[in-house]
C-alpha positions as CSV (number, residue, x, y, z in Angstrom):
1,M,185.4,-53.2,63.8
2,V,185.3,-53.1,67.6
3,K,188.8,-52.8,69.0
4,P,189.3,-54.1,72.5
5,L,191.2,-51.9,74.9
6,L,194.8,-53.1,75.2
7,L,196.5,-52.4,78.5
8,A,200.2,-51.4,78.4
9,T,202.6,-53.6,80.3
10,G,205.5,-51.1,80.4
11,L,206.1,-47.4,80.6
12,L,206.3,-45.6,77.2
13,L,207.8,-42.2,77.1
14,A,206.4,-40.3,74.2
15,A,204.7,-37.0,73.2
16,P,201.2,-36.6,74.6
17,A,198.5,-38.2,72.5
18,P,196.3,-35.8,70.5
19,A,192.9,-35.0,72.1
20,F,190.0,-37.3,71.2
21,D,188.1,-36.0,68.2
22,G,185.3,-38.4,67.7
23,I,182.0,-39.3,69.3
24,R,181.9,-40.6,72.9
25,V,179.0,-42.5,74.4
26,T,178.6,-42.9,78.2
27,L,175.7,-44.8,79.9
28,L,174.9,-42.9,83.1
29,G,172.7,-45.4,85.0
30,G,175.2,-48.0,86.1
31,D,175.1,-51.6,84.9
32,A,172.4,-52.3,82.2
33,V,171.2,-55.6,83.7
34,A,168.0,-55.3,85.7
35,R,166.7,-58.4,87.5
36,Q,163.4,-56.8,88.5
37,P,161.0,-55.0,86.2
38,Q,162.1,-51.5,87.0
39,A,162.4,-48.4,84.9
40,P,165.9,-47.4,83.6
41,R,167.4,-44.9,86.1
42,G,169.9,-42.9,84.1
43,G,170.4,-41.5,80.6
44,T,172.9,-41.6,77.8
45,L,175.6,-38.9,77.3
46,V,176.8,-38.3,73.8
47,E,179.8,-36.0,73.4
48,A,180.9,-34.7,70.0
49,D,182.9,-31.6,69.2
50,R,181.8,-28.9,71.8
51,E,178.5,-30.6,72.4
52,A,177.6,-32.7,75.5
53,L,174.1,-34.0,74.7
54,L,172.0,-35.8,77.3
55,F,169.4,-38.3,76.1
56,D,166.9,-38.8,79.0
57,C,167.5,-37.8,82.6
58,G,166.4,-40.4,85.1
59,P,167.1,-40.2,88.9
60,D,170.6,-41.5,88.7
61,T,171.8,-39.2,85.9
62,L,173.6,-36.6,88.0
63,A,175.5,-39.3,89.9
64,G,176.4,-40.9,86.6
65,L,177.7,-37.6,85.2
66,E,179.9,-37.0,88.2
67,R,181.3,-40.6,88.0
68,A,182.1,-39.8,84.4
69,G,184.0,-36.6,85.4
70,M,181.3,-34.3,84.0
71,G,179.5,-31.5,85.7
72,S,175.8,-30.6,85.2
73,D,177.0,-27.3,83.7
74,D,178.7,-29.2,80.9
75,I,175.4,-30.3,79.3
76,T,174.6,-28.3,76.2
77,A,171.1,-29.8,75.4
78,I,168.7,-32.4,76.7
79,F,166.6,-34.7,74.5
80,L,163.8,-36.8,75.9
81,T,162.6,-40.0,74.3
82,Q,159.3,-39.7,76.1
83,A,157.5,-37.1,78.2
84,Q,157.2,-39.3,81.2
85,A,158.8,-39.4,84.7
86,D,161.2,-42.2,83.7
87,S,162.9,-39.9,81.3
88,L,162.9,-36.6,83.2
89,S,162.7,-37.2,87.0
90,G,166.4,-36.4,87.3
91,C,166.1,-32.9,85.8
92,P,165.4,-31.0,89.0
93,Q,168.6,-32.4,90.6
94,L,170.6,-31.5,87.5
95,W,169.2,-27.9,87.5
96,A,169.8,-27.4,91.1
97,R,173.5,-28.6,90.9
98,A,174.1,-26.3,87.9
99,A,172.5,-23.3,89.7
100,Q,174.9,-23.9,92.6
101,S,177.8,-23.8,90.1
102,G,176.6,-20.5,88.7
103,R,175.1,-21.6,85.4
104,T,173.2,-18.8,83.6
105,D,172.7,-20.4,80.2
106,P,169.2,-21.7,79.6
107,W,168.4,-25.4,79.6
108,E,167.4,-26.3,76.1
109,I,165.1,-29.4,76.2
110,W,163.6,-31.3,73.2
111,G,161.0,-34.0,73.4
112,P,157.7,-35.3,72.1
113,Q,154.2,-33.9,72.6
114,G,153.6,-33.4,76.3
115,T,157.1,-32.4,77.2
116,R,156.2,-28.8,77.9
117,A,153.5,-29.8,80.4
118,A,155.8,-32.4,82.0
119,I,158.6,-29.9,82.5
120,H,156.1,-27.3,83.7
121,A,155.0,-29.8,86.5
122,L,158.7,-29.7,87.7
123,W,159.0,-25.9,87.5
124,K,158.9,-25.3,91.2
125,E,161.9,-27.6,91.5
126,A,163.9,-25.8,88.8
127,G,165.7,-23.6,91.3
128,G,165.4,-20.5,89.2
129,A,166.8,-22.2,86.1
130,R,165.9,-20.8,82.7
131,I,164.3,-23.6,80.7
132,E,163.4,-23.5,77.0
133,V,161.3,-26.5,75.8
134,T,160.7,-27.5,72.1
135,E,158.2,-30.2,71.3
136,I,159.4,-31.9,68.2
137,S,158.3,-33.8,65.1
138,E,160.3,-36.3,63.0
139,N,163.0,-34.2,61.5
140,V,166.5,-32.6,62.2
141,V,165.9,-31.0,65.6
142,Y,169.4,-29.7,66.5
143,Q,172.3,-28.7,64.3
144,T,175.6,-26.9,64.7
145,D,178.4,-26.6,62.2
146,T,179.6,-30.1,62.9
147,V,176.9,-32.0,64.9
148,R,173.4,-32.9,63.7
149,V,170.6,-34.6,65.8
150,T,167.7,-36.1,63.9
151,A,164.5,-37.3,65.6
152,F,162.4,-40.2,64.5
153,V,159.1,-41.6,65.8
154,A,159.7,-44.7,68.0
155,E,157.5,-47.8,67.7
156,R,156.8,-49.0,71.2
157,G,154.4,-51.1,73.2
158,S,152.2,-48.1,74.4
159,A,150.2,-45.3,73.0
160,E,152.4,-42.6,74.5
161,P,154.4,-40.6,71.9
162,A,158.1,-41.4,71.9
163,F,161.1,-40.6,69.8
164,G,164.5,-42.0,69.0
165,Y,167.5,-39.9,67.8
166,R,170.4,-40.2,65.5
167,I,173.5,-38.1,66.2
168,D,175.9,-37.4,63.3
169,F,179.4,-35.9,63.5
170,R,182.1,-36.0,60.8
171,E,180.9,-39.3,59.2
172,R,180.4,-40.9,62.6
173,S,177.0,-41.7,64.0
174,V,175.2,-42.9,67.1
175,V,171.6,-44.0,67.3
176,I,169.6,-43.7,70.5
177,A,166.7,-46.2,70.2
178,V,166.0,-47.0,73.8
179,D,162.2,-46.7,73.6
180,S,161.7,-48.3,70.2
181,R,160.8,-51.8,69.0
182,Y,161.6,-53.0,65.5
183,S,160.4,-50.9,62.6
184,E,161.5,-50.3,59.0
185,T,162.1,-46.7,59.9
186,L,164.4,-47.6,62.8
187,A,166.3,-50.1,60.6
188,R,166.8,-47.4,58.0
189,I,167.9,-44.7,60.5
190,S,170.3,-47.1,62.2
191,R,171.8,-48.5,59.0
192,R,175.6,-48.6,59.4
193,A,175.6,-46.4,62.5
194,N,178.8,-46.8,64.5
195,V,176.9,-47.4,67.7
196,L,173.2,-48.4,68.3
197,V,172.0,-47.8,71.9
198,C,168.9,-49.8,72.7
199,R,167.0,-51.8,75.4
200,I,166.1,-55.5,75.5
201,A,164.2,-57.9,77.8
202,L,164.1,-61.6,78.4
203,A,162.1,-63.7,80.8
204,G,162.6,-67.3,82.1
205,P,159.8,-69.9,82.0
206,G,156.6,-68.7,83.7
207,A,158.0,-65.3,84.7
208,A,155.5,-63.3,82.6
209,E,152.6,-65.4,83.9
210,D,153.6,-64.9,87.5
211,S,154.2,-61.1,87.4
212,I,152.1,-58.4,85.7
213,A,155.1,-56.1,85.9
214,V,157.3,-58.6,84.0
215,H,154.5,-59.1,81.5
216,D,154.3,-55.3,80.9
217,A,158.1,-55.0,80.6
218,L,158.1,-57.7,77.9
219,A,155.4,-55.8,76.1
220,L,157.5,-52.6,76.2
221,Y,161.0,-53.9,75.3
222,P,161.9,-56.2,72.4
223,S,163.1,-59.8,72.8
224,P,166.5,-61.0,71.7
225,E,165.0,-62.4,68.4
226,E,163.2,-59.1,67.6
227,S,166.3,-57.1,68.4
228,A,168.5,-59.4,66.3
229,K,166.2,-58.8,63.4
230,L,166.9,-55.1,63.7
231,F,170.6,-55.6,64.1
232,R,170.8,-57.8,60.9
233,A,168.9,-55.1,58.9
234,A,171.0,-52.2,60.3
235,R,174.5,-53.7,60.6
236,P,175.7,-51.2,63.2
237,G,179.4,-51.1,64.3
238,L,178.4,-52.0,67.8
239,V,175.1,-52.7,69.6
240,L,175.1,-51.3,73.2
241,F,172.4,-52.4,75.5
242,A,171.6,-49.5,77.9
243,Y,169.0,-51.7,79.6
244,A,168.8,-55.5,79.7
245,G,165.8,-56.7,81.7
246,L,166.6,-60.3,82.7
247,F,163.6,-61.8,84.6
248,G,164.5,-65.3,85.6
249,A,166.9,-65.4,82.7
250,T,170.7,-65.1,82.4
251,E,173.1,-62.9,80.4
252,E,174.4,-66.0,78.7
253,E,170.9,-66.9,77.5
254,L,170.4,-63.4,76.2
255,V,173.6,-63.5,74.2
256,R,173.0,-67.0,72.9
257,R,169.5,-66.2,71.6
258,T,170.8,-63.0,70.0
259,R,173.7,-64.8,68.4
260,R,171.3,-67.3,66.8
261,I,170.3,-64.6,64.4
262,Y,173.0,-61.9,64.6
263,S,176.7,-62.4,64.8
264,G,177.9,-58.8,65.0
265,P,179.5,-57.0,68.1
266,V,177.1,-56.7,71.0
267,Q,177.9,-55.2,74.4
268,I,175.8,-55.2,77.6
269,G,176.3,-51.8,79.4
270,R,178.4,-51.7,82.5
271,E,179.2,-49.2,85.2
272,R,181.7,-46.6,84.0
273,M,181.7,-48.1,80.4
274,V,182.7,-45.6,77.7
275,V,182.3,-46.3,73.9
276,E,184.5,-44.1,71.7
277,V,184.2,-43.7,67.9
278,E,187.1,-42.1,66.1
279,N,188.9,-44.2,63.5
280,E,187.2,-47.3,65.0
281,V,184.8,-48.3,67.8
282,Q,186.5,-48.8,71.1
283,V,184.9,-50.0,74.4
284,R,186.8,-48.6,77.4
285,G,186.7,-48.4,81.1
286,E,187.4,-44.7,81.1
287,P,187.7,-41.9,78.5
288,S,191.0,-42.0,76.5
289,E,191.5,-38.2,76.3
290,Q,189.6,-35.0,76.8
291,R,187.7,-34.1,73.7
292,S,189.5,-31.6,71.4
293,G,186.5,-29.3,71.3
294,A,185.4,-29.6,74.9
295,R,184.6,-26.4,76.7
């Protein structure tokens, strides 16, 4: 169940609430809605226990982290969905800011084939940062005593290799499927996840015929109907659109076409939006509490 945030109308004097001890998801690129066919500009931050895991690192990622009250030095690992500029162009800025704050821990980066070469191309901008790159296959790629990250191959509208990820923490789970169209694998991996983070695109009449860029975006990202097919199969607690390409179309039309097939909770990402999973899924305008395991 997705529980709406209730605002208190009076002052309640009580003992401090316990620290948050679930999974927290923060979109770092601002509002999800894109009116022009542009690449997503941020990433997705997933916090669980002592881990602050960054999934993709677009040019607006550092600004998004700072808006969320996080520093670049807080990031414990980076996971790329693809080894392309859209997913890693914000890394040099992140590295430089962390170097200024005195970070000495190496940057651990996981991604598909080609990640090592893509990161090497940015090496001169690393500012002396220590970087450890692991090119992954479909498997568990990161694990602590409490947090597990599993990579799966993404089905997408291009030949470039791409991955999605499932994060598990104490019977709570988040799936990052921002570069994946519908597949039986994705439906299985996402089944009963608390939060499914994905992208979607919709064009108005004639938009794809009038613009090659819109045509390409529609080939890359699923339609509301294809997305709803996934949601019906997976039944996540909440669907969170990290990117919603609306080219001559409206948010109302996107929601209406999705609702024709799927009636579960769906949320379009907004600036400063936070999704927390503890006893239930909550959509908030800011974090409830500091995580109990935070460094």
